[in-house]
C-alpha positions as a LaTeX table, in Angstrom:
\begin{tabular}{lrrr}
\hline
Residue & $x$ (\AA) & $y$ (\AA) & $z$ (\AA) \\
\hline
Met1 & $-0.22$ & $-0.10$ & 0.13 \\
Tyr2 & 0.77 & 3.77 & $-0.63$ \\
His3 & 0.35 & 4.71 & 3.27 \\
Ser4 & 3.74 & 2.80 & 3.67 \\
Leu5 & 7.01 & 2.64 & 2.14 \\
Gln6 & 7.62 & $-0.07$ & 0.47 \\
Lys7 & 11.22 & $-1.16$ & 1.39 \\
Asn8 & 12.50 & $-1.63$ & $-2.57$ \\
Ile9 & 11.53 & 2.58 & $-2.23$ \\
Leu10 & 14.39 & 3.02 & 0.58 \\
Pro11 & 17.59 & 2.57 & $-1.32$ \\
Tyr12 & 16.19 & 5.73 & $-3.45$ \\
Leu13 & 16.09 & 7.66 & $-0.17$ \\
Asn14 & 18.88 & 6.84 & 1.22 \\
Ala15 & 20.98 & 7.76 & $-1.65$ \\
Leu16 & 19.78 & 11.93 & $-1.22$ \\
Asp17 & 21.93 & 11.70 & 2.67 \\
Asp18 & 25.24 & 12.28 & $-0.12$ \\
Glu19 & 23.44 & 15.21 & $-1.49$ \\
His20 & 23.61 & 17.46 & 1.83 \\
Asp21 & 26.78 & 19.50 & 1.05 \\
Val22 & 26.00 & 20.25 & $-2.87$ \\
Met23 & 22.06 & 21.38 & $-1.59$ \\
Leu24 & 23.75 & 23.84 & 1.38 \\
Lys25 & 26.85 & 25.08 & $-1.59$ \\
Thr26 & 23.56 & 25.72 & $-4.18$ \\
Thr27 & 21.61 & 27.36 & $-1.85$ \\
Ile28 & 23.90 & 29.68 & $-0.56$ \\
Glu29 & 24.98 & 30.55 & $-4.32$ \\
Leu30 & 21.46 & 31.16 & $-4.87$ \\
Ala31 & 20.65 & 33.13 & $-1.76$ \\
Glu32 & 23.37 & 35.43 & $-2.50$ \\
Ile33 & 21.80 & 36.50 & $-6.22$ \\
Asn34 & 19.47 & 39.27 & $-5.42$ \\
Ser35 & 16.52 & 38.72 & $-6.85$ \\
Gly36 & 14.18 & 41.25 & $-5.09$ \\
Thr37 & 11.12 & 40.72 & $-7.50$ \\
Leu38 & 11.31 & 44.12 & $-9.34$ \\
Asn39 & 15.17 & 43.32 & $-10.15$ \\
Val40 & 14.41 & 41.39 & $-13.31$ \\
Asp41 & 18.32 & 41.11 & $-14.35$ \\
Gly42 & 18.70 & 39.56 & $-10.48$ \\
Val43 & 15.75 & 37.09 & $-11.35$ \\
Asn44 & 16.24 & 36.17 & $-14.51$ \\
Lys45 & 20.42 & 35.08 & $-13.40$ \\
Val46 & 18.58 & 33.08 & $-10.62$ \\
Leu47 & 16.85 & 31.53 & $-13.97$ \\
Ser48 & 19.73 & 31.11 & $-15.82$ \\
Arg49 & 20.85 & 28.88 & $-12.79$ \\
Leu50 & 17.77 & 27.14 & $-12.63$ \\
Gln51 & 17.95 & 26.25 & $-16.41$ \\
Gln52 & 21.72 & 24.54 & $-16.08$ \\
Leu53 & 20.57 & 22.82 & $-12.17$ \\
Ala54 & 17.90 & 21.87 & $-14.32$ \\
Lys55 & 19.49 & 20.00 & $-17.08$ \\
Pro56 & 20.38 & 16.26 & $-15.40$ \\
Leu57 & 16.31 & 15.97 & $-15.23$ \\
Lys58 & 16.04 & 16.40 & $-18.88$ \\
Gly59 & 12.90 & 17.78 & $-19.38$ \\
Thr60 & 11.75 & 20.55 & $-22.28$ \\
Glu61 & 12.34 & 23.85 & $-20.86$ \\
Glu62 & 10.62 & 26.78 & $-22.11$ \\
Val63 & 11.31 & 30.94 & $-20.80$ \\
Ile64 & 8.14 & 32.80 & $-20.61$ \\
Pro65 & 7.56 & 36.94 & $-20.05$ \\
Val66 & 4.72 & 37.79 & $-18.14$ \\
Ser67 & 3.00 & 40.27 & $-17.81$ \\
Ser68 & 3.92 & 43.71 & $-15.99$ \\
Trp69 & 2.27 & 44.50 & $-12.85$ \\
Glu70 & 0.38 & 47.09 & $-12.59$ \\
Val71 & 0.84 & 49.51 & $-9.20$ \\
Val72 & $-0.17$ & 52.89 & $-7.92$ \\
Thr73 & 2.20 & 55.57 & $-7.25$ \\
Asp74 & 2.04 & 58.10 & $-4.41$ \\
Gln75 & 0.82 & 60.93 & $-6.58$ \\
Gly76 & $-2.58$ & 58.41 & $-7.06$ \\
Gln77 & $-0.99$ & 57.91 & $-11.17$ \\
Ile78 & $-1.17$ & 53.88 & $-12.50$ \\
Thr79 & 2.15 & 52.61 & $-13.83$ \\
Arg80 & 3.42 & 49.65 & $-14.30$ \\
His81 & 6.67 & 47.29 & $-13.65$ \\
Lys82 & 8.17 & 44.86 & $-15.49$ \\
Leu83 & 9.02 & 41.33 & $-14.51$ \\
Gly84 & 11.39 & 38.52 & $-14.27$ \\
Asp85 & 10.71 & 35.69 & $-17.01$ \\
Ala86 & 9.32 & 32.41 & $-15.77$ \\
Leu87 & 10.43 & 29.31 & $-16.49$ \\
Arg88 & 8.84 & 26.33 & $-16.93$ \\
Ile89 & 9.95 & 22.76 & $-17.47$ \\
His90 & 8.03 & 19.25 & $-18.30$ \\
Lys91 & 8.60 & 15.86 & $-19.45$ \\
Arg92 & 5.85 & 12.85 & $-19.78$ \\
Pro93 & 2.92 & 14.85 & $-20.50$ \\
Asp94 & 1.51 & 11.15 & $-21.09$ \\
Ala95 & 2.14 & 9.42 & $-17.89$ \\
Pro96 & $-0.52$ & 7.80 & $-15.88$ \\
Leu97 & $-0.19$ & 10.57 & $-13.32$ \\
Lys98 & 0.82 & 13.94 & $-13.68$ \\
Val99 & 2.24 & 16.42 & $-10.90$ \\
Phe100 & 3.08 & 20.30 & $-10.80$ \\
Phe101 & 5.64 & 21.61 & $-9.32$ \\
Cys102 & 6.39 & 25.17 & $-8.00$ \\
Ala103 & 8.70 & 27.24 & $-6.77$ \\
His104 & 9.29 & 31.79 & $-7.01$ \\
Met105 & 12.83 & 32.54 & $-7.81$ \\
Asp106 & 12.15 & 36.28 & $-6.64$ \\
Thr107 & 12.34 & 37.48 & $-2.55$ \\
Val108 & 11.58 & 40.31 & $-0.86$ \\
Phe109 & 14.69 & 41.97 & $-0.57$ \\
Ser110 & 15.07 & 44.72 & $-3.25$ \\
Gln111 & 18.92 & 45.49 & $-4.27$ \\
Asp112 & 19.13 & 48.77 & $-2.22$ \\
His113 & 18.58 & 46.49 & 0.88 \\
His114 & 21.39 & 46.38 & 3.23 \\
Phe115 & 20.33 & 41.81 & 3.57 \\
Gln116 & 22.08 & 40.38 & 0.73 \\
Ala117 & 24.89 & 37.84 & 2.08 \\
Val118 & 24.31 & 34.47 & 4.01 \\
Thr119 & 26.14 & 33.90 & 6.95 \\
Trp120 & 26.11 & 31.35 & 9.82 \\
Leu121 & 24.51 & 31.66 & 13.11 \\
Asp122 & 25.70 & 28.39 & 14.27 \\
Asp123 & 27.02 & 25.26 & 13.19 \\
Lys124 & 23.63 & 24.08 & 12.33 \\
Thr125 & 21.83 & 27.34 & 11.03 \\
Ile126 & 22.64 & 30.43 & 7.71 \\
Asn127 & 21.16 & 33.51 & 7.85 \\
Gly128 & 20.73 & 34.96 & 4.14 \\
Pro129 & 18.07 & 36.32 & 1.99 \\
Gly130 & 16.14 & 33.41 & 0.49 \\
Val131 & 17.74 & 30.85 & 2.30 \\
Thr132 & 14.45 & 29.42 & 3.24 \\
Asp133 & 11.70 & 31.68 & 1.20 \\
Leu134 & 12.45 & 30.20 & $-0.58$ \\
Lys135 & 16.02 & 29.38 & $-2.42$ \\
Gly136 & 16.33 & 26.03 & 0.03 \\
Gly137 & 13.38 & 24.75 & $-1.16$ \\
Ile138 & 14.10 & 24.41 & $-4.78$ \\
Leu139 & 16.93 & 22.42 & $-3.93$ \\
Ile140 & 14.64 & 20.21 & $-2.34$ \\
Leu141 & 12.23 & 19.95 & $-5.52$ \\
Leu142 & 15.05 & 19.45 & $-7.81$ \\
Lys143 & 16.46 & 16.63 & $-6.04$ \\
Ala144 & 13.37 & 14.66 & $-4.83$ \\
Leu145 & 12.52 & 15.25 & $-8.58$ \\
Gln146 & 16.04 & 13.52 & $-9.70$ \\
Thr147 & 15.44 & 10.73 & $-7.11$ \\
Leu148 & 12.39 & 9.63 & $-9.22$ \\
Glu149 & 13.98 & 10.28 & $-11.75$ \\
Asn150 & 16.28 & 7.89 & $-10.94$ \\
Ser151 & 13.69 & 4.95 & $-9.82$ \\
Pro152 & 12.13 & 2.26 & $-12.15$ \\
Trp153 & 8.63 & 4.12 & $-11.73$ \\
Ala154 & 9.54 & 7.41 & $-13.29$ \\
Asp155 & 7.67 & 6.37 & $-16.34$ \\
Gln156 & 4.46 & 6.38 & $-14.08$ \\
Ile157 & 4.93 & 10.33 & $-13.35$ \\
Gly158 & 4.53 & 13.48 & $-15.95$ \\
Trp159 & 5.60 & 16.57 & $-14.38$ \\
Glu160 & 5.82 & 20.06 & $-14.74$ \\
Ile161 & 7.62 & 22.61 & $-13.14$ \\
Leu162 & 7.07 & 26.28 & $-12.41$ \\
Phe163 & 9.85 & 28.45 & $-11.83$ \\
Asn164 & 8.20 & 32.14 & $-11.26$ \\
Pro165 & 9.39 & 35.47 & $-10.76$ \\
Asp166 & 6.64 & 37.32 & $-8.65$ \\
Glu167 & 5.29 & 34.95 & $-5.97$ \\
Glu168 & 6.01 & 37.64 & $-3.30$ \\
Ile169 & 4.15 & 40.23 & $-4.45$ \\
Gly170 & 0.92 & 38.01 & $-5.11$ \\
Ser171 & 2.23 & 35.87 & $-8.88$ \\
Pro172 & 0.10 & 38.66 & $-10.54$ \\
Gly173 & 1.67 & 37.51 & $-14.01$ \\
Ser174 & 2.39 & 34.13 & $-13.53$ \\
Ala175 & $-1.05$ & 33.67 & $-11.85$ \\
Pro176 & $-2.26$ & 32.50 & $-15.72$ \\
Leu177 & 0.75 & 30.28 & $-16.01$ \\
Ile178 & $-0.79$ & 28.05 & $-12.89$ \\
Ala179 & $-4.10$ & 28.20 & $-13.94$ \\
Glu180 & $-2.88$ & 27.00 & $-17.53$ \\
Ala181 & $-1.19$ & 24.02 & $-15.76$ \\
Ala182 & $-3.53$ & 23.27 & $-13.34$ \\
Lys183 & $-5.92$ & 21.99 & $-16.66$ \\
Arg184 & $-2.71$ & 19.53 & $-17.18$ \\
Val185 & $-2.51$ & 17.99 & $-13.71$ \\
His186 & $-3.86$ & 15.56 & $-11.00$ \\
Phe187 & $-1.97$ & 17.73 & $-7.66$ \\
Gly188 & 0.38 & 19.95 & $-7.03$ \\
Met189 & 3.63 & 20.08 & $-4.80$ \\
Ile190 & 4.91 & 23.80 & $-3.97$ \\
Tyr191 & 7.93 & 24.35 & $-2.06$ \\
Glu192 & 6.93 & 27.31 & 0.21 \\
Pro193 & 8.90 & 26.73 & 3.37 \\
Cys194 & 7.42 & 24.84 & 6.24 \\
Met195 & 6.46 & 26.46 & 9.26 \\
Pro196 & 8.95 & 26.24 & 12.29 \\
Asp197 & 8.55 & 23.40 & 13.91 \\
Gly198 & 8.03 & 21.39 & 10.57 \\
Ser199 & 4.72 & 21.75 & 10.13 \\
Leu200 & 2.58 & 21.95 & 6.85 \\
Ala201 & 0.29 & 24.56 & 5.92 \\
Gly202 & $-3.33$ & 23.37 & 5.50 \\
Gln203 & $-6.45$ & 25.59 & 4.89 \\
Arg204 & $-5.47$ & 29.21 & 3.98 \\
Lys205 & $-7.36$ & 32.23 & 4.10 \\
Gly206 & $-7.39$ & 34.33 & 0.95 \\
Ser207 & $-6.03$ & 37.74 & 0.45 \\
Gly208 & $-7.21$ & 40.76 & $-1.85$ \\
Asn209 & $-4.67$ & 43.79 & $-2.52$ \\
Phe210 & $-6.06$ & 47.37 & $-3.06$ \\
Ser211 & $-5.67$ & 51.04 & $-3.39$ \\
Val212 & $-7.90$ & 53.85 & $-2.70$ \\
Val213 & $-7.04$ & 56.67 & $-4.54$ \\
Ser214 & $-8.44$ & 60.43 & $-2.54$ \\
Ser215 & $-8.73$ & 63.49 & $-4.97$ \\
Gly216 & $-9.72$ & 67.05 & $-3.51$ \\
Lys217 & $-9.03$ & 70.32 & $-4.45$ \\
Ala218 & $-5.73$ & 72.65 & $-3.23$ \\
Ala219 & $-5.91$ & 75.94 & $-2.28$ \\
His220 & $-3.97$ & 78.14 & $-0.09$ \\
Ala221 & $-4.58$ & 77.14 & 3.66 \\
Gly222 & $-4.04$ & 80.60 & 5.17 \\
Arg223 & $-6.22$ & 82.50 & 2.31 \\
Glu224 & $-8.76$ & 80.40 & 0.96 \\
His225 & $-8.86$ & 76.90 & 2.84 \\
His226 & $-12.63$ & 77.24 & 2.41 \\
Leu227 & $-12.35$ & 76.60 & $-1.08$ \\
Gly228 & $-9.88$ & 73.63 & $-0.71$ \\
Arg229 & $-11.22$ & 69.67 & $-0.62$ \\
Asn230 & $-8.62$ & 68.15 & 1.81 \\
Ala231 & $-8.01$ & 64.75 & 0.18 \\
Ile232 & $-6.17$ & 63.23 & 3.43 \\
Arg233 & $-9.27$ & 64.27 & 5.89 \\
Ala234 & $-11.61$ & 62.46 & 3.20 \\
Leu235 & $-9.39$ & 59.33 & 2.99 \\
Cys236 & $-8.89$ & 59.03 & 7.09 \\
Asp237 & $-12.32$ & 59.19 & 7.13 \\
Phe238 & $-12.54$ & 55.85 & 4.45 \\
Val239 & $-9.69$ & 54.05 & 6.69 \\
Ser240 & $-11.72$ & 54.61 & 10.07 \\
Ser241 & $-15.40$ & 53.70 & 8.31 \\
Met242 & $-13.16$ & 50.19 & 6.45 \\
Asp243 & $-11.29$ & 49.19 & 10.03 \\
Asp244 & $-14.34$ & 49.64 & 11.40 \\
Leu245 & $-15.53$ & 46.06 & 9.45 \\
Asn246 & $-13.29$ & 44.11 & 11.29 \\
Gly247 & $-15.25$ & 41.81 & 14.12 \\
Gln248 & $-18.56$ & 42.34 & 11.80 \\
Arg249 & $-17.97$ & 39.29 & 10.05 \\
Pro250 & $-16.01$ & 35.94 & 10.86 \\
Gly251 & $-12.70$ & 35.20 & 9.60 \\
Ile252 & $-12.32$ & 38.36 & 7.52 \\
Thr253 & $-9.66$ & 41.17 & 8.31 \\
Phe254 & $-9.19$ & 44.67 & 7.01 \\
Asn255 & $-5.18$ & 45.66 & 7.30 \\
Pro256 & $-4.90$ & 49.26 & 6.35 \\
Gly257 & $-0.80$ & 49.06 & 5.18 \\
Tyr258 & 0.34 & 52.26 & 3.56 \\
Ile259 & $-1.17$ & 56.04 & 3.58 \\
His260 & 0.80 & 58.83 & 1.59 \\
Gly261 & $-0.31$ & 62.35 & 0.89 \\
Gly262 & $-0.14$ & 66.28 & 0.66 \\
Gly263 & 3.08 & 67.98 & 1.27 \\
Ala264 & 3.64 & 72.00 & 2.40 \\
Thr265 & 1.87 & 72.30 & 5.33 \\
Asn266 & 0.29 & 75.58 & 3.89 \\
Val267 & $-1.50$ & 73.77 & 1.43 \\
Val268 & $-4.46$ & 71.69 & 1.37 \\
Pro269 & $-3.65$ & 68.63 & 0.08 \\
Asp270 & $-5.77$ & 67.59 & $-3.21$ \\
Cys271 & $-4.30$ & 63.98 & $-3.60$ \\
Cys272 & $-3.68$ & 61.19 & $-1.18$ \\
Val273 & $-3.05$ & 56.88 & $-1.51$ \\
His274 & $-3.35$ & 54.37 & 1.06 \\
Lys275 & $-3.00$ & 50.57 & 0.63 \\
Phe276 & $-4.96$ & 47.40 & 2.92 \\
Asn277 & $-5.00$ & 43.91 & 2.57 \\
Val278 & $-8.33$ & 42.05 & 2.85 \\
Arg279 & $-8.08$ & 38.40 & 4.52 \\
Leu280 & $-10.89$ & 35.84 & 4.39 \\
Glu281 & $-11.50$ & 32.38 & 4.95 \\
Lys282 & $-14.59$ & 31.98 & 2.37 \\
Pro283 & $-15.00$ & 32.58 & $-1.10$ \\
Glu284 & $-18.20$ & 34.18 & $-0.62$ \\
Asp285 & $-17.00$ & 36.39 & 1.31 \\
Glu286 & $-15.63$ & 38.48 & $-1.15$ \\
Gln287 & $-18.52$ & 39.78 & $-2.23$ \\
Trp288 & $-20.14$ & 41.09 & 1.28 \\
Cys289 & $-15.47$ & 42.51 & 1.30 \\
Leu290 & $-16.81$ & 44.83 & $-2.02$ \\
Ala291 & $-20.10$ & 45.21 & $-1.13$ \\
Gln292 & $-19.08$ & 47.29 & 2.39 \\
Leu293 & $-16.23$ & 48.69 & 0.53 \\
Asp294 & $-18.60$ & 50.12 & $-2.08$ \\
Asp295 & $-20.64$ & 51.44 & 0.61 \\
Ile296 & $-18.26$ & 53.49 & 2.08 \\
Ile297 & $-16.87$ & 55.38 & $-0.84$ \\
Asn298 & $-20.02$ & 56.50 & $-2.22$ \\
Thr299 & $-21.29$ & 57.78 & 0.61 \\
Ile300 & $-17.85$ & 60.05 & 0.87 \\
Asn301 & $-17.91$ & 60.71 & $-2.97$ \\
Lys302 & $-21.35$ & 62.65 & $-2.09$ \\
Arg303 & $-19.06$ & 64.96 & $-0.55$ \\
Asp304 & $-18.76$ & 67.96 & $-2.70$ \\
Gly305 & $-15.50$ & 68.30 & $-4.71$ \\
Ile306 & $-13.70$ & 64.92 & $-3.43$ \\
Thr307 & $-13.71$ & 61.86 & $-5.97$ \\
Leu308 & $-12.34$ & 58.46 & $-3.90$ \\
Thr309 & $-11.13$ & 55.61 & $-6.62$ \\
Leu310 & $-10.46$ & 51.91 & $-5.62$ \\
His311 & $-8.09$ & 49.85 & $-7.00$ \\
Gly312 & $-6.91$ & 46.57 & $-6.97$ \\
Gly313 & $-8.90$ & 43.31 & $-5.85$ \\
Phe314 & $-8.49$ & 40.00 & $-4.37$ \\
Thr315 & $-5.87$ & 37.71 & $-5.61$ \\
Arg316 & $-5.52$ & 34.70 & $-3.99$ \\
Lys317 & $-8.93$ & 32.79 & $-3.28$ \\
Pro318 & $-8.84$ & 30.66 & 0.25 \\
Lys319 & $-7.66$ & 27.42 & $-0.06$ \\
Ile320 & $-10.61$ & 25.13 & 1.56 \\
Leu321 & $-9.28$ & 21.37 & 1.96 \\
Thr322 & $-11.38$ & 18.90 & $-0.13$ \\
Pro323 & $-11.16$ & 14.88 & 0.84 \\
Ala324 & $-8.62$ & 14.28 & $-1.89$ \\
Asn325 & $-6.15$ & 17.25 & $-0.05$ \\
Gln326 & $-6.54$ & 15.25 & 3.41 \\
Lys327 & $-5.71$ & 12.52 & 2.22 \\
Leu328 & $-2.70$ & 14.01 & 0.14 \\
Phe329 & $-1.35$ & 15.29 & 3.88 \\
Glu330 & $-2.70$ & 12.06 & 5.49 \\
Ile331 & 0.46 & 10.05 & 3.91 \\
Thr332 & 2.73 & 12.76 & 3.68 \\
Gln333 & 2.52 & 12.99 & 7.24 \\
Ala334 & 2.55 & 8.72 & 7.17 \\
Tyr335 & 5.80 & 8.69 & 5.50 \\
Gly336 & 7.46 & 11.81 & 7.10 \\
Arg337 & 6.63 & 9.48 & 10.55 \\
Glu338 & 8.28 & 6.55 & 8.91 \\
Leu339 & 11.17 & 9.39 & 8.29 \\
Gly340 & 11.45 & 10.15 & 12.01 \\
Met341 & 9.67 & 13.21 & 11.16 \\
Asn342 & 6.40 & 14.02 & 13.34 \\
Ile343 & 4.55 & 16.79 & 10.91 \\
Asp344 & 1.33 & 18.84 & 11.87 \\
Val345 & $-0.96$ & 20.23 & 9.65 \\
Lys346 & $-2.24$ & 23.76 & 10.78 \\
Pro347 & $-4.14$ & 26.47 & 9.06 \\
Thr348 & $-2.61$ & 30.01 & 8.43 \\
Gly349 & $-3.94$ & 33.40 & 7.60 \\
Gly350 & $-0.97$ & 33.73 & 4.64 \\
Cys351 & $-0.96$ & 32.84 & 1.24 \\
Cys352 & 0.88 & 31.67 & $-1.57$ \\
Asp353 & 0.51 & 29.89 & $-4.98$ \\
Gly354 & $-1.19$ & 26.63 & $-3.39$ \\
Asn355 & $-3.84$ & 28.92 & $-3.24$ \\
Asn356 & $-4.43$ & 29.65 & $-6.92$ \\
Leu357 & $-3.73$ & 25.92 & $-7.41$ \\
Thr358 & $-6.77$ & 24.75 & $-5.03$ \\
Ala359 & $-8.81$ & 27.16 & $-6.46$ \\
Ala360 & $-8.56$ & 25.67 & $-9.56$ \\
Gly361 & $-9.23$ & 23.07 & $-8.44$ \\
Ile362 & $-6.19$ & 20.73 & $-8.16$ \\
Pro363 & $-5.21$ & 19.29 & $-4.10$ \\
Asn364 & $-1.85$ & 20.01 & $-3.28$ \\
Ile365 & 0.92 & 20.72 & $-0.44$ \\
Asp366 & 2.52 & 23.47 & $-0.37$ \\
Thr367 & 4.61 & 23.99 & 2.40 \\
Leu368 & 6.84 & 20.90 & 0.98 \\
Gly369 & 10.34 & 23.20 & 1.34 \\
Val370 & 12.79 & 23.62 & 4.27 \\
Gln371 & 13.00 & 24.25 & 7.54 \\
Gly372 & 13.66 & 28.17 & 9.22 \\
Gly373 & 11.93 & 31.07 & 10.39 \\
Ala374 & 11.68 & 34.79 & 9.93 \\
Ile375 & 10.92 & 34.84 & 6.70 \\
His376 & 10.37 & 38.70 & 5.03 \\
Ser377 & 13.21 & 39.82 & 7.35 \\
Asp378 & 16.91 & 40.54 & 7.81 \\
Gln379 & 16.42 & 37.98 & 10.31 \\
Glu380 & 15.79 & 35.29 & 7.92 \\
Tyr381 & 17.25 & 31.44 & 8.74 \\
Leu382 & 17.70 & 28.26 & 7.37 \\
Val383 & 17.98 & 25.00 & 9.95 \\
Val384 & 20.68 & 23.48 & 7.51 \\
Asp385 & 19.79 & 20.00 & 8.06 \\
Ser386 & 16.31 & 20.07 & 7.29 \\
Leu387 & 17.85 & 20.14 & 3.41 \\
Val388 & 17.78 & 16.40 & 3.10 \\
Pro389 & 14.54 & 15.22 & 5.20 \\
Arg390 & 12.64 & 17.31 & 3.74 \\
Ala391 & 13.90 & 15.95 & 0.15 \\
Lys392 & 13.72 & 12.73 & 1.22 \\
Leu393 & 9.84 & 13.85 & 2.46 \\
Ser394 & 8.73 & 15.16 & $-1.48$ \\
Ala395 & 10.97 & 11.72 & $-2.78$ \\
Ala396 & 9.16 & 9.34 & $-0.76$ \\
Leu397 & 5.70 & 10.83 & $-1.71$ \\
Leu398 & 6.38 & 10.91 & $-5.56$ \\
Leu399 & 8.16 & 7.43 & $-5.36$ \\
Ser400 & 5.08 & 5.90 & $-3.67$ \\
Leu401 & 2.44 & 6.79 & $-5.72$ \\
Ala402 & 4.11 & 5.78 & $-9.10$ \\
His403 & 4.60 & 2.80 & $-7.32$ \\
Ala404 & 1.44 & 2.54 & $-6.57$ \\
Ser405 & 0.08 & 3.65 & $-10.20$ \\
His406 & 2.83 & 0.53 & $-11.52$ \\
Glu407 & 1.17 & $-1.64$ & $-9.25$ \\
Lys408 & $-2.00$ & $-0.99$ & $-10.83$ \\
Gln409 & $-3.18$ & 0.34 & $-7.35$ \\
Asp410 & $-6.39$ & 2.69 & $-7.40$ \\
Leu411 & $-5.61$ & 6.37 & $-7.46$ \\
Ser412 & $-9.00$ & 7.53 & $-8.36$ \\
Trp413 & $-9.09$ & 9.60 & $-5.34$ \\
Leu414 & $-6.26$ & 11.78 & $-6.42$ \\
Thr415 & $-6.42$ & 11.33 & $-10.46$ \\
Gly416 & $-10.28$ & 11.81 & $-10.16$ \\
Ala417 & $-9.79$ & 15.23 & $-8.16$ \\
Ala418 & $-9.04$ & 16.80 & $-11.08$ \\
Ser419 & $-12.01$ & 16.42 & $-13.64$ \\
\hline
\end{tabular}
């Protein structure tokens, strides 16, 4: 049964014990290439290195440009930022089982951020930009997949990898590539880091990112204050009313995150920009949120000389666990126990590309990466001894399902999930 590891699988897993040093060395190498999302050259440099690292897999490669990212500036104008390319690699599209792998190349650390180098904190821990989110996960993906390719059951699994350039900003350019891949696969394996205690993320909240531009009328604050229409005041009223929505519906949070407006204090400000995030647990709550925001904006827009304009939207649907996804977790936990890992599954408010894949109807595990923590900060760390065990966990899942397919065991709970 694929619920327990077959003895003939173990030699392939044990071979990963020899891969620790190269996995660590390459993780550090990738992390020290600045790949902040808007550093197009840096992201594409990582892509080029991944092409080299993936050559032994002998898959078909495609470098795919993605759409630019729309952003509202501090002046309330719409601008677009070019993004790095995506890399897709695929093999055996007609195999009985088809798997989608995903790992992002970008980080939250820009070219001018002070956090650029990897250092050792102690003999088991490194600190560095993206070592955990997500460069270490890339090595786990590649080594686990190579383990499958080295096995006699590789022909049972067709696979597709997407290395995307924009996950840290919500995957605006690569989301269509994920949706497209979902039409071709049965399940997904995504390499976001596991939680610091080794747990996997289960149910996830959905997310929306929005901007509001408040437009008023400038005037001299002393001579003609009465002729001005204060854009900051109008936007502050919006933020206050929006923040009051917190607690009105279970599982929904509104977070005011950024505000910019005004200039000289002797001028009534005519522009102010606010950016905020919304999280929710149920897909149907999106419409309630949008209706509430519209009501607030419409009320304020009735004021003379004031116009509020809403931009953005919901980019990640909540990840609701289906029976197929639950079973995928159960067998992964079982393999983990056999490998000496007690793995829990916990809900989280965070989002990732696993949300997108679930929204397309594909069960997935999206935290198969390394163990570490303090991601998105200059305290980010990686527990280096997690590299090989987490690679074994992914390889165990792949080999066991491939072996089960070879033995004609019933996998309709998985292959039927995408139909």
